[in-house]
Backbone as JSON Lines, residues from 0, in Angstrom:
{"i":0,"aa":"M","n":[69.63,-151.76,-119.72],"ca":[70.68,-152.06,-118.78],"c":[70.83,-150.88,-117.82]}
{"i":1,"aa":"V","n":[70.94,-151.19,-116.55],"ca":[71.15,-150.16,-115.53],"c":[72.6,-150.25,-115.07]}
{"i":2,"aa":"S","n":[73.32,-149.15,-115.28],"ca":[74.72,-149.06,-114.88],"c":[74.86,-148.08,-113.73]}
{"i":3,"aa":"F","n":[75.66,-148.43,-112.76],"ca":[76.05,-147.48,-111.72],"c":[77.41,-146.91,-112.12]}
{"i":4,"aa":"V","n":[77.58,-145.63,-111.97],"ca":[78.88,-144.99,-112.15],"c":[79.17,-144.29,-110.83]}
{"i":5,"aa":"V","n":[80.24,-144.74,-110.14],"ca":[80.47,-144.27,-108.78],"c":[81.95,-144.33,-108.42]}
{"i":6,"aa":"A","n":[82.4,-143.36,-107.66],"ca":[83.74,-143.38,-107.07],"c":[83.56,-143.58,-105.57]}
{"i":7,"aa":"V","n":[84.32,-144.53,-105.01],"ca":[84.15,-144.93,-103.62],"c":[85.51,-145.03,-102.94]}
{"i":8,"aa":"A","n":[85.61,-144.47,-101.74],"ca":[86.83,-144.59,-100.95],"c":[86.9,-145.99,-100.34]}
{"i":9,"aa":"E","n":[88.06,-146.34,-99.81],"ca":[88.25,-147.66,-99.2],"c":[87.25,-147.96,-98.1]}
{"i":10,"aa":"N","n":[86.78,-146.92,-97.4],"ca":[85.82,-147.12,-96.31],"c":[84.37,-146.91,-96.74]}
{"i":11,"aa":"G","n":[84.1,-146.93,-98.05],"ca":[82.74,-146.84,-98.55],"c":[82.2,-145.44,-98.73]}
{"i":12,"aa":"V","n":[82.98,-144.43,-98.39],"ca":[82.54,-143.04,-98.5],"c":[82.44,-142.64,-99.97]}
{"i":13,"aa":"I","n":[81.34,-141.95,-100.31],"ca":[81.19,-141.38,-101.65],"c":[81.04,-139.86,-101.61]}
{"i":14,"aa":"G","n":[80.81,-139.3,-100.43],"ca":[80.67,-137.86,-100.35],"c":[80.78,-137.35,-98.93]}
{"i":15,"aa":"Y","n":[81.06,-136.04,-98.84],"ca":[81.11,-135.37,-97.55],"c":[80.72,-133.91,-97.76]}
{"i":16,"aa":"R","n":[79.62,-133.54,-97.11],"ca":[79.11,-132.17,-97.19],"c":[78.92,-131.71,-98.64]}
{"i":17,"aa":"G","n":[78.38,-132.61,-99.45],"ca":[78.07,-132.27,-100.83],"c":[79.26,-132.21,-101.77]}
{"i":18,"aa":"E","n":[80.38,-132.74,-101.35],"ca":[81.6,-132.71,-102.17],"c":[82.19,-134.12,-102.26]}
{"i":19,"aa":"L","n":[83.08,-134.31,-103.24],"ca":[83.89,-135.52,-103.28],"c":[85.05,-135.31,-102.33]}
{"i":20,"aa":"P","n":[85.21,-136.13,-101.3],"ca":[86.23,-135.87,-100.28],"c":[87.65,-135.88,-100.82]}
{"i":21,"aa":"W","n":[87.9,-136.55,-101.93],"ca":[89.24,-136.65,-102.49],"c":[89.54,-135.52,-103.47]}
{"i":22,"aa":"G","n":[88.58,-134.61,-103.67],"ca":[88.8,-133.51,-104.61],"c":[88.69,-133.98,-106.05]}
{"i":23,"aa":"R","n":[89.46,-133.37,-106.92],"ca":[89.38,-133.69,-108.34],"c":[90.37,-134.79,-108.71]}
{"i":24,"aa":"L","n":[89.88,-135.79,-109.4],"ca":[90.72,-136.8,-110.04],"c":[90.42,-136.69,-111.53]}
{"i":25,"aa":"P","n":[91.21,-135.92,-112.29],"ca":[90.87,-135.65,-113.7],"c":[90.6,-136.9,-114.53]}
{"i":26,"aa":"A","n":[91.37,-137.96,-114.34],"ca":[91.14,-139.18,-115.12],"c":[89.78,-139.78,-114.79]}
{"i":27,"aa":"D","n":[89.36,-139.68,-113.53],"ca":[88.04,-140.2,-113.15],"c":[86.93,-139.36,-113.76]}
{"i":28,"aa":"L","n":[87.11,-138.05,-113.8],"ca":[86.1,-137.19,-114.43],"c":[85.95,-137.52,-115.91]}
{"i":29,"aa":"Q","n":[87.05,-137.77,-116.6],"ca":[86.99,-138.16,-118.01],"c":[86.33,-139.52,-118.18]}
{"i":30,"aa":"H","n":[86.63,-140.45,-117.28],"ca":[86.03,-141.78,-117.28],"c":[84.51,-141.67,-117.09]}
{"i":31,"aa":"F","n":[84.09,-140.85,-116.12],"ca":[82.67,-140.61,-115.86],"c":[82.0,-140.05,-117.11]}
{"i":32,"aa":"K","n":[82.61,-139.06,-117.73],"ca":[82.03,-138.44,-118.92],"c":[81.9,-139.47,-120.05]}
{"i":33,"aa":"R","n":[82.95,-140.25,-120.27],"ca":[82.92,-141.25,-121.34],"c":[81.81,-142.27,-121.12]}
{"i":34,"aa":"L","n":[81.61,-142.69,-119.88],"ca":[80.6,-143.7,-119.57],"c":[79.17,-143.16,-119.68]}
{"i":35,"aa":"T","n":[78.97,-141.9,-119.33],"ca":[77.61,-141.37,-119.22],"c":[77.14,-140.56,-120.43]}
{"i":36,"aa":"L","n":[78.05,-140.04,-121.22],"ca":[77.68,-139.16,-122.33],"c":[76.67,-139.83,-123.26]}
{"i":37,"aa":"G","n":[75.58,-139.15,-123.52],"ca":[74.55,-139.66,-124.41],"c":[73.53,-140.58,-123.76]}
{"i":38,"aa":"H","n":[73.75,-140.96,-122.52],"ca":[72.82,-141.84,-121.81],"c":[72.1,-141.05,-120.72]}
{"i":39,"aa":"P","n":[70.85,-141.41,-120.42],"ca":[70.17,-140.74,-119.31],"c":[70.9,-141.01,-118.0]}
{"i":40,"aa":"V","n":[71.0,-139.97,-117.18],"ca":[71.59,-140.1,-115.85],"c":[70.49,-139.89,-114.81]}
{"i":41,"aa":"V","n":[70.46,-140.77,-113.82],"ca":[69.5,-140.7,-112.72],"c":[70.27,-140.35,-111.47]}
{"i":42,"aa":"M","n":[69.79,-139.33,-110.76],"ca":[70.47,-138.88,-109.54],"c":[69.45,-138.37,-108.55]}
{"i":43,"aa":"G","n":[69.86,-138.29,-107.3],"ca":[69.04,-137.68,-106.27],"c":[69.19,-136.16,-106.31]}
{"i":44,"aa":"R","n":[68.27,-135.49,-105.66],"ca":[68.3,-134.02,-105.66],"c":[69.56,-133.47,-105.02]}
{"i":45,"aa":"R","n":[70.01,-134.09,-103.93],"ca":[71.23,-133.58,-103.29],"c":[72.45,-133.75,-104.19]}
{"i":46,"aa":"T","n":[72.49,-134.81,-104.97],"ca":[73.59,-134.96,-105.94],"c":[73.5,-133.86,-106.98]}
{"i":47,"aa":"Y","n":[72.28,-133.59,-107.48],"ca":[72.12,-132.48,-108.42],"c":[72.6,-131.18,-107.77]}
{"i":48,"aa":"D","n":[72.16,-130.93,-106.54],"ca":[72.55,-129.69,-105.85],"c":[74.07,-129.57,-105.75]}
{"i":49,"aa":"S","n":[74.76,-130.68,-105.5],"ca":[76.22,-130.62,-105.37],"c":[76.89,-130.3,-106.71]}
{"i":50,"aa":"M","n":[76.26,-130.7,-107.82],"ca":[76.81,-130.38,-109.14],"c":[76.43,-128.96,-109.56]}
{"i":51,"aa":"G","n":[75.24,-128.54,-109.16],"ca":[74.82,-127.18,-109.44],"c":[74.24,-126.93,-110.82]}
{"i":52,"aa":"R","n":[74.21,-127.96,-111.65],"ca":[73.65,-127.8,-113.0],"c":[73.4,-129.17,-113.6]}
{"i":53,"aa":"A","n":[72.6,-129.19,-114.66],"ca":[72.37,-130.43,-115.39],"c":[73.65,-130.79,-116.15]}
{"i":54,"aa":"L","n":[73.9,-132.07,-116.31],"ca":[75.04,-132.52,-117.11],"c":[74.68,-132.38,-118.58]}
{"i":55,"aa":"P","n":[75.54,-131.77,-119.39],"ca":[75.21,-131.56,-120.8],"c":[75.27,-132.86,-121.61]}
{"i":56,"aa":"Q","n":[74.55,-132.87,-122.7],"ca":[74.56,-133.94,-123.7],"c":[74.1,-135.28,-123.16]}
{"i":57,"aa":"R","n":[73.19,-135.23,-122.19],"ca":[72.55,-136.45,-121.68],"c":[71.3,-136.04,-120.92]}
{"i":58,"aa":"P","n":[70.23,-136.82,-121.03],"ca":[69.03,-136.51,-120.24],"c":[69.32,-136.66,-118.75]}
{"i":59,"aa":"N","n":[68.88,-135.68,-117.96],"ca":[69.07,-135.68,-116.51],"c":[67.73,-135.91,-115.84]}
{"i":60,"aa":"I","n":[67.64,-136.94,-115.01],"ca":[66.42,-137.24,-114.27],"c":[66.76,-137.19,-112.79]}
{"i":61,"aa":"V","n":[66.1,-136.31,-112.08],"ca":[66.39,-136.07,-110.67],"c":[65.25,-136.63,-109.82]}
{"i":62,"aa":"V","n":[65.6,-137.5,-108.88],"ca":[64.62,-138.06,-107.96],"c":[64.48,-137.1,-106.78]}
{"i":63,"aa":"T","n":[63.25,-136.66,-106.55],"ca":[63.0,-135.75,-105.45],"c":[61.61,-135.99,-104.88]}
{"i":64,"aa":"R","n":[61.49,-135.79,-103.58],"ca":[60.18,-135.88,-102.93],"c":[59.48,-134.53,-102.93]}
{"i":65,"aa":"Q","n":[60.15,-133.5,-103.41],"ca":[59.58,-132.15,-103.45],"c":[58.8,-131.99,-104.75]}
{"i":66,"aa":"P","n":[57.47,-131.98,-104.68],"ca":[56.66,-132.02,-105.9],"c":[56.83,-130.81,-106.82]}
{"i":67,"aa":"H","n":[57.24,-129.68,-106.3],"ca":[57.35,-128.48,-107.14],"c":[58.8,-128.13,-107.47]}
{"i":68,"aa":"W","n":[59.73,-129.01,-107.12],"ca":[61.14,-128.75,-107.41],"c":[61.36,-128.83,-108.92]}
{"i":69,"aa":"A","n":[62.14,-127.93,-109.45],"ca":[62.47,-127.95,-110.88],"c":[63.85,-127.35,-111.07]}
{"i":70,"aa":"A","n":[64.51,-127.78,-112.14],"ca":[65.82,-127.23,-112.49],"c":[65.95,-127.26,-114.01]}
{"i":71,"aa":"P","n":[66.61,-126.26,-114.58],"ca":[66.78,-126.23,-116.04],"c":[67.5,-127.47,-116.55]}
{"i":72,"aa":"G","n":[66.97,-128.06,-117.61],"ca":[67.61,-129.21,-118.22],"c":[67.37,-130.52,-117.53]}
{"i":73,"aa":"C","n":[66.45,-130.54,-116.56],"ca":[66.19,-131.77,-115.79],"c":[64.72,-132.15,-115.83]}
{"i":74,"aa":"E","n":[64.48,-133.44,-115.84],"ca":[63.16,-133.97,-115.54],"c":[63.19,-134.42,-114.09]}
{"i":75,"aa":"T","n":[62.02,-134.55,-113.49],"ca":[61.96,-135.04,-112.12],"c":[61.15,-136.32,-112.06]}
{"i":76,"aa":"A","n":[61.43,-137.09,-111.02],"ca":[60.67,-138.31,-110.74],"c":[60.5,-138.38,-109.23]}
{"i":77,"aa":"A","n":[59.36,-138.9,-108.81],"ca":[59.04,-138.95,-107.38],"c":[59.67,-140.16,-106.69]}
{"i":78,"aa":"S","n":[60.2,-141.11,-107.46],"ca":[60.78,-142.32,-106.87],"c":[61.86,-142.87,-107.79]}
{"i":79,"aa":"V","n":[62.69,-143.73,-107.25],"ca":[63.73,-144.38,-108.06],"c":[63.1,-145.25,-109.14]}
{"i":80,"aa":"P","n":[62.09,-146.09,-108.83],"ca":[61.49,-146.88,-109.91],"c":[60.92,-146.01,-111.03]}
{"i":81,"aa":"A","n":[60.28,-144.91,-110.69],"ca":[59.73,-144.02,-111.72],"c":[60.85,-143.41,-112.55]}
{"i":82,"aa":"A","n":[61.95,-143.04,-111.91],"ca":[63.09,-142.47,-112.64],"c":[63.7,-143.5,-113.59]}
{"i":83,"aa":"L","n":[63.86,-144.74,-113.12],"ca":[64.42,-145.78,-113.97],"c":[63.5,-146.09,-115.15]}
{"i":84,"aa":"D","n":[62.19,-146.13,-114.9],"ca":[61.24,-146.37,-115.99],"c":[61.34,-145.27,-117.04]}
{"i":85,"aa":"R","n":[61.39,-144.03,-116.6],"ca":[61.5,-142.9,-117.54],"c":[62.81,-142.98,-118.32]}
{"i":86,"aa":"A","n":[63.9,-143.26,-117.64],"ca":[65.21,-143.34,-118.3],"c":[65.25,-144.49,-119.3]}
{"i":87,"aa":"R","n":[64.68,-145.63,-118.94],"ca":[64.65,-146.78,-119.86],"c":[63.85,-146.48,-121.12]}
{"i":88,"aa":"A","n":[62.86,-145.61,-120.99],"ca":[62.07,-145.22,-122.17],"c":[62.9,-144.36,-123.13]}
{"i":89,"aa":"L","n":[63.97,-143.77,-122.63],"ca":[64.81,-142.89,-123.45],"c":[65.99,-143.6,-124.1]}
{"i":90,"aa":"D","n":[66.5,-144.66,-123.45],"ca":[67.73,-145.3,-123.94],"c":[67.86,-146.69,-123.34]}
{"i":91,"aa":"A","n":[68.6,-147.54,-124.02],"ca":[68.81,-148.91,-123.53],"c":[69.73,-148.95,-122.32]}
{"i":92,"aa":"E","n":[70.61,-147.94,-122.18],"ca":[71.48,-147.89,-121.01],"c":[71.15,-146.68,-120.16]}
{"i":93,"aa":"V","n":[70.97,-146.94,-118.87],"ca":[70.65,-145.91,-117.88],"c":[71.83,-145.85,-116.91]}
{"i":94,"aa":"C","n":[72.29,-144.64,-116.61],"ca":[73.41,-144.47,-115.68],"c":[72.92,-143.86,-114.38]}
{"i":95,"aa":"V","n":[73.04,-144.6,-113.3],"ca":[72.7,-144.09,-111.97],"c":[73.98,-143.48,-111.41]}
{"i":96,"aa":"I","n":[73.9,-142.19,-110.99],"ca":[75.13,-141.49,-110.59],"c":[75.1,-140.97,-109.16]}
{"i":97,"aa":"G","n":[74.14,-141.42,-108.35],"ca":[74.18,-141.06,-106.93],"c":[72.97,-140.31,-106.46]}
{"i":98,"aa":"G","n":[72.96,-140.07,-105.21],"ca":[73.92,-140.4,-104.16],"c":[73.6,-141.72,-103.47]}
{"i":99,"aa":"G","n":[74.04,-141.79,-102.23],"ca":[73.96,-143.04,-101.48],"c":[72.58,-143.66,-101.41]}
{"i":100,"aa":"E","n":[71.58,-142.84,-101.13],"ca":[70.21,-143.36,-101.02],"c":[69.71,-143.88,-102.37]}
{"i":101,"aa":"I","n":[70.05,-143.18,-103.44],"ca":[69.62,-143.6,-104.78],"c":[70.32,-144.91,-105.15]}
{"i":102,"aa":"Y","n":[71.63,-145.02,-104.9],"ca":[72.33,-146.28,-105.17],"c":[71.69,-147.43,-104.39]}
{"i":103,"aa":"R","n":[71.38,-147.2,-103.12],"ca":[70.8,-148.24,-102.28],"c":[69.46,-148.72,-102.86]}
{"i":104,"aa":"E","n":[68.62,-147.77,-103.23],"ca":[67.29,-148.13,-103.75],"c":[67.37,-148.78,-105.13]}
{"i":105,"aa":"A","n":[68.33,-148.37,-105.95],"ca":[68.42,-148.88,-107.32],"c":[69.26,-150.16,-107.42]}
{"i":106,"aa":"L","n":[69.97,-150.53,-106.36],"ca":[70.89,-151.67,-106.43],"c":[70.25,-152.95,-106.97]}
{"i":107,"aa":"P","n":[69.02,-153.3,-106.58],"ca":[68.44,-154.53,-107.14],"c":[68.28,-154.5,-108.67]}
{"i":108,"aa":"A","n":[68.2,-153.31,-109.26],"ca":[68.03,-153.18,-110.71],"c":[69.36,-153.1,-111.45]}
{"i":109,"aa":"A","n":[70.47,-152.93,-110.74],"ca":[71.77,-152.7,-111.39],"c":[72.28,-153.96,-112.09]}
{"i":110,"aa":"D","n":[72.79,-153.76,-113.3],"ca":[73.4,-154.83,-114.07],"c":[74.93,-154.75,-114.05]}
{"i":111,"aa":"V","n":[75.44,-153.52,-114.07],"ca":[76.88,-153.26,-114.14],"c":[77.21,-152.13,-113.18]}
{"i":112,"aa":"I","n":[78.37,-152.23,-112.53],"ca":[78.87,-151.14,-111.69],"c":[80.23,-150.73,-112.23]}
{"i":113,"aa":"Y","n":[80.31,-149.49,-112.69],"ca":[81.59,-148.89,-113.08],"c":[82.1,-148.16,-111.85]}
{"i":114,"aa":"L","n":[83.02,-148.79,-111.18],"ca":[83.47,-148.36,-109.86],"c":[84.87,-147.76,-109.96]}
{"i":115,"aa":"T","n":[85.02,-146.57,-109.44],"ca":[86.37,-146.03,-109.25],"c":[86.69,-146.22,-107.77]}
{"i":116,"aa":"E","n":[87.64,-147.1,-107.49],"ca":[88.08,-147.32,-106.11],"c":[89.18,-146.31,-105.81]}
{"i":117,"aa":"V","n":[88.92,-145.4,-104.88],"ca":[89.93,-144.45,-104.45],"c":[90.68,-145.1,-103.29]}
{"i":118,"aa":"H","n":[91.97,-145.27,-103.45],"ca":[92.76,-146.05,-102.49],"c":[93.18,-145.2,-101.29]}
{"i":119,"aa":"H","n":[92.17,-144.79,-100.53],"ca":[92.37,-143.99,-99.33],"c":[91.03,-143.98,-98.58]}
{"i":120,"aa":"S","n":[91.06,-143.75,-97.29],"ca":[89.83,-143.61,-96.49],"c":[89.62,-142.14,-96.17]}
{"i":121,"aa":"F","n":[88.35,-141.74,-96.1],"ca":[87.99,-140.35,-95.86],"c":[86.84,-140.25,-94.87]}
{"i":122,"aa":"E","n":[86.73,-139.11,-94.22],"ca":[85.54,-138.79,-93.45],"c":[84.42,-138.56,-94.46]}
{"i":123,"aa":"G","n":[83.21,-138.99,-94.11],"ca":[82.12,-138.81,-95.06],"c":[80.76,-138.85,-94.4]}
{"i":124,"aa":"D","n":[79.76,-138.44,-95.17],"ca":[78.38,-138.51,-94.7],"c":[77.47,-139.17,-95.73]}
{"i":125,"aa":"A","n":[78.05,-139.64,-96.82],"ca":[77.31,-140.4,-97.84],"c":[78.14,-141.63,-98.18]}
{"i":126,"aa":"Y","n":[77.46,-142.78,-98.24],"ca":[78.16,-144.05,-98.41],"c":[77.53,-144.87,-99.53]}
{"i":127,"aa":"F","n":[78.38,-145.66,-100.19],"ca":[77.9,-146.61,-101.19],"c":[77.44,-147.86,-100.44]}
{"i":128,"aa":"P","n":[76.34,-148.48,-100.87],"ca":[75.87,-149.68,-100.15],"c":[76.87,-150.83,-100.29]}
{"i":129,"aa":"A","n":[76.91,-151.67,-99.26],"ca":[77.77,-152.86,-99.3],"c":[77.26,-153.8,-100.39]}
{"i":130,"aa":"L","n":[78.19,-154.39,-101.11],"ca":[77.84,-155.33,-102.17],"c":[78.09,-156.75,-101.68]}
{"i":131,"aa":"D","n":[77.21,-157.66,-102.07],"ca":[77.4,-159.08,-101.79],"c":[78.26,-159.65,-102.92]}
{"i":132,"aa":"S","n":[79.45,-160.1,-102.59],"ca":[80.38,-160.59,-103.63],"c":[79.81,-161.78,-104.4]}
{"i":133,"aa":"A","n":[78.84,-162.48,-103.82],"ca":[78.2,-163.6,-104.53],"c":[77.37,-163.1,-105.71]}
{"i":134,"aa":"D","n":[76.98,-161.83,-105.68],"ca":[76.14,-161.27,-106.74],"c":[76.92,-160.63,-107.88]}
{"i":135,"aa":"W","n":[78.22,-160.4,-107.69],"ca":[79.0,-159.61,-108.64],"c":[80.3,-160.32,-109.0]}
{"i":136,"aa":"R","n":[80.69,-160.19,-110.26],"ca":[82.0,-160.7,-110.67],"c":[82.79,-159.54,-111.26]}
{"i":137,"aa":"E","n":[84.06,-159.52,-110.94],"ca":[84.93,-158.46,-111.46],"c":[85.29,-158.79,-112.9]}
{"i":138,"aa":"E","n":[85.0,-157.85,-113.78],"ca":[85.25,-158.04,-115.2],"c":[86.57,-157.41,-115.64]}
{"i":139,"aa":"S","n":[86.91,-156.28,-115.03],"ca":[88.17,-155.62,-115.38],"c":[88.63,-154.73,-114.24]}
{"i":140,"aa":"R","n":[89.94,-154.44,-114.25],"ca":[90.54,-153.57,-113.23],"c":[91.74,-152.88,-113.87]}
{"i":141,"aa":"E","n":[91.79,-151.57,-113.69],"ca":[92.89,-150.77,-114.24],"c":[93.37,-149.81,-113.15]}
{"i":142,"aa":"R","n":[94.58,-150.04,-112.64],"ca":[95.1,-149.23,-111.53],"c":[95.84,-148.0,-112.05]}
{"i":143,"aa":"H","n":[95.68,-146.9,-111.32],"ca":[96.38,-145.65,-111.62],"c":[97.03,-145.17,-110.32]}
{"i":144,"aa":"E","n":[98.31,-144.87,-110.39],"ca":[99.03,-144.38,-109.22],"c":[98.79,-142.89,-109.04]}
{"i":145,"aa":"A","n":[99.01,-142.42,-107.82],"ca":[98.95,-140.98,-107.56],"c":[100.04,-140.3,-108.39]}
{"i":146,"aa":"D","n":[99.76,-139.07,-108.83],"ca":[100.74,-138.3,-109.59],"c":[100.46,-136.82,-109.37]}
{"i":147,"aa":"E","n":[101.07,-135.96,-110.17],"ca":[100.91,-134.52,-109.96],"c":[99.47,-134.04,-110.16]}
{"i":148,"aa":"Q","n":[98.66,-134.77,-110.92],"ca":[97.26,-134.38,-111.14],"c":[96.29,-135.14,-110.25]}
{"i":149,"aa":"H","n":[96.74,-136.22,-109.65],"ca":[95.87,-137.11,-108.87],"c":[96.49,-137.33,-107.5]}
{"i":150,"aa":"A","n":[95.88,-136.76,-106.48],"ca":[96.45,-136.83,-105.13],"c":[96.42,-138.24,-104.54]}
{"i":151,"aa":"Y","n":[95.56,-139.1,-105.07],"ca":[95.4,-140.45,-104.53],"c":[95.45,-141.47,-105.66]}
{"i":152,"aa":"A","n":[95.98,-142.65,-105.36],"ca":[95.91,-143.75,-106.3],"c":[94.45,-144.21,-106.39]}
{"i":153,"aa":"F","n":[94.09,-144.76,-107.54],"ca":[92.72,-145.22,-107.75],"c":[92.72,-146.32,-108.8]}
{"i":154,"aa":"S","n":[91.62,-147.07,-108.85],"ca":[91.45,-148.12,-109.86],"c":[90.08,-148.01,-110.48]}
{"i":155,"aa":"F","n":[90.03,-148.2,-111.79],"ca":[88.75,-148.33,-112.49],"c":[88.41,-149.82,-112.49]}
{"i":156,"aa":"V","n":[87.27,-150.16,-111.91],"ca":[86.85,-151.56,-111.79],"c":[85.46,-151.7,-112.41]}
{"i":157,"aa":"T","n":[85.28,-152.72,-113.23],"ca":[83.96,-153.01,-113.77],"c":[83.45,-154.29,-113.12]}
{"i":158,"aa":"L","n":[82.28,-154.19,-112.48],"ca":[81.62,-155.34,-111.86],"c":[80.35,-155.64,-112.64]}
{"i":159,"aa":"R","n":[80.13,-156.89,-112.93],"ca":[78.92,-157.3,-113.64],"c":[78.14,-158.26,-112.77]}
{"i":160,"aa":"R","n":[76.82,-158.09,-112.76],"ca":[75.98,-158.99,-111.96],"c":[76.11,-160.41,-112.48]}
{"i":161,"aa":"R","n":[76.23,-161.36,-111.56],"ca":[76.34,-162.78,-111.93],"c":[75.02,-163.3,-112.44]}
């Protein structure tokens, strides 16, 4: 199973200058950790660069066109299909964690999208691909209001391919 784990603003933005434009949402970080822990994560090199390190307790597979690129705790793949094949060989569930280009290329393979909808629009330079609602059904939704730890309201939404 290929799962996407992604936080998206109302206007489709997922990043700006290598950062999450909404800053830290602690509940979303815990949600991300719970969903990905123990499963291989597939990401693009720029997403890896924005994190600055491999995620612990899960295999990290970085898609890069740079043949000699390497990072501690990471495997590399030259393409999204190669990364997904490698990840599937490691575990039944593969988590694609970004960025925009990787989500776009992997979308046909996605079975589930664990979406954090951030209820605000932001300036950005990385976007989540548009989804065809005919392809996806909403399985669950859990809304969280802004509070002292979360500057913006957000919802955890699970979408499953029809």
